[in-house]
C-alpha positions, 0 to 999 in steps of 0.5 A: 882866935884862929886866923881865917886862912884864905885860898890865896895863902896857898898859892905857893904850896899849891904850886910846889904840890903840882911840881911834886905830883910829877913825882908820883908813880905813873901807871907805866911805871908800876907796869914796869915794876910789875913786868920785872923779871926779878925782885932785884930788877923791880927794886932797881926800877923804884930806886930810880923813882927816888925810893930807898932799897925796898926788900920784899923778902923782908917785909918788916924792913921793907915796911920800915923804909916806906914808913921813913919815906911817909915820915919824911913827906909829912914833915917836909910839907908840915913846915909849909902849910897855913893850917897844921890841921890839914897835916894832922888828919893824916897823922891821927891814924898813927896816934891810934895805931900806936896806942893799940900797940902799946896796950896790946904789948903791956897785956902781953908784957912785951916790947911794942917798939918794933910796931910803933910808927913815929908819924902821928901828932904825939911822939912815940916816946912821949905816948909810951911814957903818958900811958906808962904813968897814967899822966895824959896831959901832954896828949890831945884830949881825944887821944887821952880819953881813947887810951883810957877807955881802951885800956879799961876794956882790955883789962875787963874783957881781955878782947883786943878786938874790943879794944881796936874797936874802941880806938877805931871809934875815937879815931874817926871821932878825932878826924872829924874834930880835926877836919871841922876845926879847919873849917875846910869843906873839902877836907870834911867831905874826905873824912866823911867819905872814909867813914862811909867806906869803913861803914860799907865795909863793916856792913858787908862783913857783919852780914857775911859773918851771920852777925846780928843788928846789935853787933853791926850797931857796935862796929858802925862809926857816926860822921859820914854822909850815909847814917849809921841808922840807914846802914843798920836797916840794910843789915837787919834785912840781910842785905836787902837794899844794899845797892839801893842805898849806896846806888846814888853815891860814889860807892855804887860800884863797890855796894853791887860788889859787896851785894855779890859777894854775900853770896860767897866769894873773895873781899879783895875786889870789894875792898879795893872798890871802896878804896877807889871810891874814896880815891874818886872823891879826891880826884876833884882836887884836879879842878882846883887851882890852889887852896888846901884841896891840891895838898890833901889830895897829893898826901892821899895819893902818896898813901895810895902809892905806898899801899900799891907798892907794897902789894906790888912787890909782895906780890911779885916776891910771892910769884903771883901772876901779873893779872892777880896783882893788877886787880889788887891795885888801888886806882890813882886819882892824880 
């Protein structure tokens, strides 16, 4: 039987998290990177903040360096948490990313090694061997079922997008299950908020593309605060009722932006506002003295930081104006 974890079991790690939060990049530091006169100066500023060499002229190398930092952060905190499920929530997506990469490489008869990220619950070597041999016993049950179904879909349809959709559906289902096993209301709320964000994006994209209700039903995920049926109704009405559905929620501003771009325009601001709404949920951790909430918020803040670093460096290297890059940066919430 799973041992019940009390908030007081997090006293030590909560104190450590508060100390680690001081190492997060501040808005002032990001402004320094943004205003750097050269890519070299921008990289130098980040090195002073403890980051490795991040070369925006070689995006794959830069992504590998950020992946190494992510892996180090997860591994470092995994040894300290009373319940590994809190870390697993942030690892699940890498398992499903790796299955996507392996199956697509298999279909194209190529090597997926350069696309794999060894930050999931399952080591990439173990995962590759399981998919090669068909012996899934060492995989989490949901991941094994997802891999079998996705492979069947890919072999039958030869459509990688349908394969991705199968894996995305299992991914959110798996995240919900992991969150539920911890018993943490805060973590379950975080997962629900992510699903709501994914469904709002799917709704706006489907309407913009002129897709029918059957298509939309296929790309929505269960488990959010806002029911899939309610989202489908808005889709059937071609977006009518979008702002009313999301108005009472933290997605109000994102929904308003989504409604505007249904008339035309870029998705950039809408996508950012969806991410910011998830961040706003996590900002509630600031009011929690100790427990799992500060840990979860810190890990999510790090993920946001990595996203912002990539936006900053690639935008800077491409010569984009600073004001354009600023509009793409995700809001910090710690």
